[in-house]
C-alpha positions, 0 to 999 in steps of 0.5 A: 637601594636603586634610589641611592645611585649618586655619590658615595660619601666617606666610603660609607654613605650612598647619596641619592642623585640630586634633581637637576633643579636642586640647590645645595641641600643642608641635609639629605637622606643617605643609605649607610652601607655599614648598618644597612639603614637610611640616615640623614646626612648634614652639610657642615658649612666651612669658611671659604678662606682658612688662614694658615698658621705661620711657624718660626724656625723653632716650629712655634707660632709667631709671637710665642717663645719656647720654654724648656722642653718638658719643663712642666711635664716632668714634675707633674709626671713625678707627682702623679707617680709618687707614692703618698707619704701618709697613706690613708689606710695603715 
């Protein structure tokens, strides 16, 4: 457990101290404090710039038009709960 004296990731995984000449690893060993096992933690590369989605006054993305609220969902819900007219077993 002493070898995992670095950071704690997500309040669960204890990471080892990185060597002074190390670069950013894509995968590293870690200790899972919940299960008590040694695991492999992988780095997920994220884009450096994330574009924001601009919403209009109605809360819709630019270029989208609003339909009636629940226009499709109400008939679909009714159809899903409707009893069949011709039951399979009589």
